[in-house]
N, CA, C and O of each residue as an XYZ file, in Angstrom:
364
protein
N      62.097     51.414    -51.014
C      62.514     52.660    -49.998
C      63.187     53.662    -50.816
O      62.882     54.853    -50.872
N      64.238     53.008    -51.518
C      64.933     54.129    -52.139
C      64.261     54.893    -53.487
O      64.499     56.033    -53.885
N      63.483     54.040    -53.971
C      62.988     54.921    -55.323
C      61.750     55.932    -54.807
O      61.328     56.906    -55.431
N      61.262     55.429    -53.455
C      60.324     56.827    -52.787
C      61.209     57.842    -52.497
O      60.695     58.936    -52.728
N      62.786     57.940    -51.916
C      63.422     58.795    -51.597
C      64.033     59.631    -53.100
O      64.413     60.785    -53.300
N      63.920     58.574    -53.867
C      64.425     59.444    -55.414
C      63.240     60.286    -55.977
O      63.417     61.261    -56.708
N      62.157     59.886    -55.626
C      60.790     60.434    -55.911
C      60.882     61.787    -55.417
O      60.971     62.788    -56.127
N      60.853     61.754    -54.046
C      60.787     62.940    -53.273
C      61.958     64.082    -53.807
O      61.612     65.255    -53.944
N      63.153     63.719    -54.055
C      63.977     64.512    -54.333
C      63.617     64.826    -55.733
O      63.633     66.046    -55.895
N      63.310     64.199    -56.765
C      62.942     64.514    -57.799
C      61.697     65.611    -58.069
O      61.685     66.432    -58.986
N      60.472     65.399    -56.877
C      59.767     66.314    -56.665
C      59.769     67.401    -56.478
O      58.961     68.181    -56.981
N      61.008     67.816    -55.430
C      61.659     68.996    -54.781
C      62.251     69.594    -55.995
O      61.918     70.763    -56.190
N      63.029     69.076    -56.829
C      63.274     69.768    -57.964
C      62.123     70.476    -58.768
O      62.183     71.667    -59.070
N      61.420     69.926    -58.985
C      60.248     70.165    -60.355
C      59.311     71.293    -59.428
O      58.596     72.115    -60.000
N      59.411     71.219    -57.927
C      58.643     72.041    -57.145
C      59.307     73.719    -57.241
O      58.780     74.807    -57.472
N      60.570     73.332    -56.967
C      61.550     74.657    -57.227
C      61.321     75.294    -58.539
O      61.243     76.522    -58.590
N      61.197     74.511    -59.701
C      60.908     75.185    -61.000
C      59.335     75.992    -60.966
O      58.977     77.096    -61.376
N      58.823     75.198    -60.475
C      57.110     76.041    -60.402
C      57.234     76.881    -59.515
O      56.693     77.938    -59.836
N      57.813     76.903    -58.307
C      58.002     78.056    -57.638
C      58.560     79.390    -57.781
O      58.418     80.400    -57.092
N      59.356     79.116    -59.038
C      59.871     80.184    -59.608
C      59.161     80.891    -60.331
O      59.132     82.122    -60.338
N      58.534     80.145    -60.995
C      57.351     80.868    -62.125
C      56.223     81.062    -61.248
O      55.693     82.074    -61.707
N      55.558     80.691    -60.271
C      54.627     81.175    -59.309
C      53.576     80.746    -59.855
O      52.654     81.546    -60.014
N      53.405     79.170    -60.353
C      52.168     78.429    -61.139
C      52.553     77.263    -61.321
O      53.741     76.950    -61.405
N      51.378     76.297    -61.423
C      51.255     75.117    -61.796
C      51.557     74.990    -63.164
O      50.732     75.215    -64.049
N      52.631     74.663    -63.346
C      53.025     74.521    -64.915
C      52.556     73.327    -65.604
O      52.585     72.224    -65.057
N      52.146     73.501    -66.726
C      51.440     72.152    -67.540
C      52.529     71.557    -68.231
O      53.609     72.112    -68.431
N      52.170     70.243    -68.643
C      53.496     69.000    -69.532
C      54.189     70.089    -70.538
O      55.402     70.131    -70.743
N      53.302     70.895    -71.086
C      54.030     71.531    -72.358
C      54.654     72.881    -72.088
O      55.463     73.489    -72.787
N      54.107     73.232    -70.916
C      54.892     74.669    -70.333
C      56.350     74.098    -69.990
O      57.373     74.565    -70.490
N      56.328     73.083    -69.120
C      57.478     72.566    -68.611
C      58.738     72.249    -69.705
O      59.896     72.659    -69.775
N      57.869     71.243    -70.581
C      58.960     70.925    -71.943
C      59.855     72.262    -72.561
O      61.043     72.392    -72.856
N      58.645     73.203    -72.605
C      59.254     74.553    -73.318
C      60.263     75.131    -72.661
O      61.133     75.719    -73.304
N      60.324     75.042    -70.994
C      61.284     75.824    -70.698
C      62.678     75.276    -71.333
O      63.558     76.086    -71.625
N      62.834     74.059    -71.513
C      63.938     73.908    -72.353
C      65.109     73.434    -70.966
O      65.224     72.234    -70.715
N      65.779     74.293    -70.286
C      66.962     73.958    -69.341
C      66.050     73.684    -68.013
O      65.720     74.631    -67.299
N      65.652     72.324    -67.712
C      64.694     72.473    -66.150
C      66.209     71.139    -65.479
O      67.077     70.551    -66.125
N      65.986     71.137    -64.418
C      66.742     69.593    -63.764
C      66.395     68.505    -64.139
O      67.160     67.541    -64.122
N      64.948     68.435    -64.624
C      64.613     66.919    -64.313
C      63.882     66.899    -65.942
O      63.082     67.764    -66.299
N      64.283     65.862    -66.736
C      63.314     66.267    -67.992
C      62.388     65.238    -68.241
O      62.524     64.088    -67.824
N      61.398     65.666    -68.955
C      60.146     65.232    -68.884
C      60.006     63.743    -69.068
O      58.998     63.175    -68.649
N      61.115     62.985    -69.768
C      61.194     61.629    -69.837
C      61.236     60.999    -68.296
O      60.490     60.134    -67.836
N      62.455     61.770    -67.566
C      62.622     61.071    -66.244
C      61.286     61.129    -65.344
O      60.782     60.211    -64.697
N      60.907     62.293    -65.465
C      59.456     62.628    -64.615
C      58.332     61.428    -65.094
O      57.604     60.989    -64.204
N      58.178     60.898    -66.457
C      57.355     59.711    -66.784
C      57.751     58.345    -66.146
O      56.891     57.636    -65.623
N      59.264     57.932    -66.203
C      59.776     57.382    -65.453
C      59.416     56.809    -63.880
O      59.247     55.700    -63.374
N      59.399     58.159    -63.435
C      59.318     57.997    -61.789
C      57.748     57.868    -61.667
O      57.221     56.981    -60.995
N      57.257     58.534    -62.159
C      55.472     59.241    -61.714
C      54.927     58.049    -63.122
O      54.137     57.156    -62.816
N      55.247     58.119    -64.067
C      53.959     57.362    -64.981
C      53.350     58.605    -65.561
O      53.233     58.597    -66.787
N      53.035     59.424    -65.068
C      52.717     60.231    -66.342
C      52.664     61.991    -65.230
O      52.921     62.054    -64.028
N      52.282     63.108    -66.088
C      52.263     64.314    -65.212
C      51.093     64.677    -64.484
O      51.220     65.696    -63.805
N      50.039     64.134    -64.452
C      49.070     64.301    -63.471
C      49.585     63.405    -62.467
O      49.662     63.932    -61.357
N      49.981     62.138    -62.534
C      50.483     61.365    -61.198
C      51.198     62.179    -60.550
O      50.925     62.417    -59.373
N      52.284     62.788    -61.193
C      53.148     63.572    -60.329
C      52.309     64.752    -59.875
O      52.173     64.846    -58.655
N      51.789     65.567    -60.545
C      50.894     66.256    -59.654
C      50.075     66.034    -58.665
O      50.020     66.819    -57.719
N      49.313     64.927    -58.732
C      48.653     64.256    -57.534
C      49.639     63.812    -56.277
O      49.286     63.926    -55.103
N      51.046     63.242    -56.729
C      51.928     63.146    -55.932
C      52.462     64.209    -54.870
O      52.832     64.267    -53.698
N      52.241     65.165    -56.203
C      52.929     66.636    -55.048
C      51.727     66.826    -54.199
O      51.895     66.594    -53.002
N      50.680     67.160    -54.541
C      49.557     67.665    -53.836
C      49.405     66.488    -52.474
O      48.810     66.859    -51.461
N      49.866     65.367    -52.537
C      49.723     64.447    -51.225
C      50.782     65.028    -50.548
O      50.538     65.811    -49.630
N      52.398     64.654    -50.992
C      53.081     64.688    -50.273
C      54.287     66.146    -50.098
O      55.387     66.364    -49.592
N      53.261     66.854    -50.856
C      53.819     67.981    -50.489
C      52.648     69.250    -50.381
O      52.739     70.163    -51.202
N      51.875     69.273    -49.657
C      50.826     70.317    -50.007
C      51.392     71.284    -49.335
O      50.502     72.025    -49.751
N      52.172     72.139    -48.544
C      52.516     73.113    -48.300
C      53.265     74.135    -49.888
O      52.846     75.242    -50.224
N      54.029     73.617    -50.369
C      54.309     73.693    -51.781
C      53.101     73.988    -52.724
O      52.884     75.114    -53.172
N      52.231     72.754    -53.026
C      51.324     72.862    -53.743
C      50.274     74.266    -53.477
O      49.871     75.006    -54.374
N      49.983     74.393    -52.096
C      49.215     75.293    -51.901
C      49.985     76.967    -52.663
O      49.351     77.847    -53.245
N      51.012     76.944    -52.470
C      51.973     77.873    -52.609
C      51.829     78.609    -54.381
O      51.821     79.744    -54.857
N      51.733     77.197    -54.909
C      51.555     77.311    -56.088
C      50.434     77.329    -57.113
O      50.349     77.903    -58.199
N      49.626     76.558    -56.476
C      47.863     76.243    -57.188
C      47.770     77.459    -57.592
O      48.482     78.227    -56.944
N      47.035     78.034    -58.593
C      46.088     79.135    -58.879
C      45.366     79.530    -58.063
O      44.596     78.747    -57.507
N      45.399     80.968    -57.720
C      44.366     81.622    -57.016
C      43.017     82.031    -57.993
O      43.046     82.650    -59.057
N      41.734     81.434    -57.219
C      40.682     82.043    -57.784
C      40.405     83.827    -58.049
O      40.398     84.844    -57.355
N      40.256     83.563    -59.080
C      40.255     85.362    -59.240
C      38.925     86.132    -58.114
O      37.794     85.646    -58.082
N      39.225     87.068    -57.468
C      37.894     87.563    -56.840
C      36.764     88.324    -57.601
O      36.788     89.080    -58.572
N      35.889     87.908    -56.904
C      34.448     88.601    -57.667
C      34.250     89.827    -57.461
O      34.140     90.262    -56.315
N      34.166     90.639    -58.594
C      34.184     92.041    -58.302
C      32.569     92.299    -57.515
O      31.475     91.804    -57.786
N      32.948     93.211    -56.533
C      31.711     93.628    -55.871
C      30.877     94.395    -57.058
O      31.512     95.157    -57.787
N      29.435     94.208    -57.276
C      28.502     95.337    -57.663
C      28.639     96.483    -57.606
O      28.947     96.800    -56.456
N      28.567     97.371    -58.306
C      28.873     98.740    -58.529
C      27.580     99.270    -57.680
O      26.496     98.694    -57.773
N      27.784    100.443    -56.821
C      26.813    101.135    -56.266
C      25.729    101.879    -57.456
O      26.015    102.558    -58.442
N      24.806    101.580    -57.086
C      23.671    102.282    -58.162
C      23.525    103.681    -57.532
O      23.593    104.033    -56.354
N      23.266    104.498    -58.869
C      23.753    106.351    -58.924
C      21.962    106.585    -58.115
O      20.952    105.988    -58.488
N      22.006    107.169    -57.465
C      20.646    107.842    -56.794
C      20.030    108.618    -57.970
O      20.607    109.426    -58.697
N      18.583    108.167    -58.023
C      17.786    108.757    -59.380
C      17.787    110.268    -59.189
O      18.009    110.768    -58.086
N      17.532    110.990    -60.286
C      17.587    112.472    -59.678
C      16.111    112.842    -59.761
O      15.208    112.433    -60.492
N      16.143    113.597    -58.940
C      14.519    114.461    -58.580
C      14.077    115.019    -60.277
O      14.608    115.631    -61.204
N      12.653    114.298    -59.927
C      11.597    114.866    -61.340
C      11.659    116.512    -61.104
O      11.536    117.035    -59.996
N      11.841    117.125    -62.168
C      11.312    118.777    -61.921
C      10.022    118.541    -62.620
O       9.619    117.702    -63.425
N       9.529    119.554    -62.039
C       8.102    119.539    -62.469
C       7.985    121.139    -63.482
O       8.288    122.174    -62.887
N       7.574    121.232    -64.880
C       7.498    122.366    -65.668
C       6.343    123.295    -65.087
O       5.181    122.988    -64.821
N       6.966    124.465    -64.972
C       5.649    125.642    -64.564
C       5.190    126.421    -65.572
O       4.296    127.240    -65.360
């Protein structure tokens, strides 16, 4: 039970970092930040891999994950077609 509480606490710290950056960080982006509250090695010890940690976040903290997951780009509506010009008949 203690390990589960520790995972939750670690997940909260990671979620704060991702919320600050307003996106789901990849493993390389997270490591490149340098000063983070939980080192990548500790994340591996708790969750086994980065993907497992993200899956754990999706299941246990859906509200946080919804706030940071990438939003799909809106599809642009087609531009209105210009009305055809009336043909002029030469006299």
